[in-house]
C-alpha positions in Angstrom: 94.6 76.3 123.6 93.9 78.3 120.4 92.4 76.6 117.4 94.4 76.1 114.3 93.3 78.4 111.5 93.1 77.3 107.9 92.2 80.0 105.3 90.7 78.3 102.3 91.8 79.5 98.8 88.4 81.2 98.1 88.6 83.1 101.4 92.2 84.2 100.5 90.8 85.6 97.2 88.1 87.4 99.1 90.7 89.0 101.4 92.9 90.0 98.4 89.9 91.5 96.6 88.9 93.5 99.7 92.5 94.7 100.3 92.9 95.6 96.7 89.7 97.7 96.9 91.0 99.6 99.9 94.5 100.1 98.4 92.9 101.6 95.3 90.0 103.5 96.8 90.9 104.3 100.4 94.6 103.5 100.9 94.6 105.2 104.3 92.3 102.4 105.5 94.1 99.4 104.0 96.4 98.8 107.0 93.6 99.2 109.5 91.4 96.8 107.5 94.2 94.2 107.6 94.7 94.7 111.4 90.9 94.4 112.0 90.8 91.2 110.0 93.8 89.8 111.9 92.2 90.7 115.2 88.9 89.0 114.2 90.8 85.8 113.1 92.6 85.9 116.5 89.2 86.1 118.3 88.0 83.2 116.2 91.1 81.2 117.1 90.7 81.8 120.8 87.0 81.2 121.0 85.6 79.6 117.9 82.3 78.5 119.6 81.6 82.2 120.5 80.2 82.8 117.1 76.7 81.6 116.3 75.9 79.1 113.6 74.0 80.7 110.7 73.7 77.9 108.2 74.3 74.3 109.1 77.7 74.2 110.8 78.8 77.5 109.3 79.4 80.3 111.7 79.9 84.0 111.1 82.1 86.6 112.8 81.9 90.4 112.1 84.9 92.6 111.9 84.7 95.3 114.6 85.5 98.4 112.5 84.9 97.4 108.9 81.7 96.1 107.3 83.0 92.6 106.6 82.0 89.1 107.8 84.2 86.1 108.2 82.4 82.8 107.5 83.9 79.8 109.2 83.5 76.2 110.3 84.9 74.9 113.6 86.0 71.2 113.7 86.0 70.5 117.5 87.6 67.1 117.3 90.6 68.6 115.4 90.5 72.0 117.2 90.7 73.5 113.7 88.8 76.4 112.1 88.4 76.7 108.3 87.8 80.2 107.1 85.5 79.7 104.1 84.8 83.2 103.0 85.2 86.9 103.8 82.4 89.1 102.5 81.2 92.7 102.6 78.1 93.0 104.8 76.2 94.6 101.9 77.0 91.7 99.6 74.0 89.4 98.9 74.3 86.7 101.6 73.0 84.2 99.2 76.1 84.6 97.1 78.2 83.6 100.0 75.9 80.8 101.2 76.2 79.1 97.8 80.0 78.9 98.4 79.8 77.6 102.0 
């Protein structure tokens, strides 16, 4: 059974920011970015334990085609995943760690 996904408000803002960037700078990639993100969230939902912990209980999943990371926590007892952040791989990881 797939885990329930909860995208926290900060992660929603991250996604909007990334999508806005693609729409403004590379509109031909915006739809593919959205699809890649959706595929990654689906992989997380199906197998949340697949992704290694990187900081306490925080796990990280990489998109397959775009240089973005999805930061998440899996709550086994509730079969729920909280998406905490979505960051560009070149972004200082310390900035994201301060939020998660």
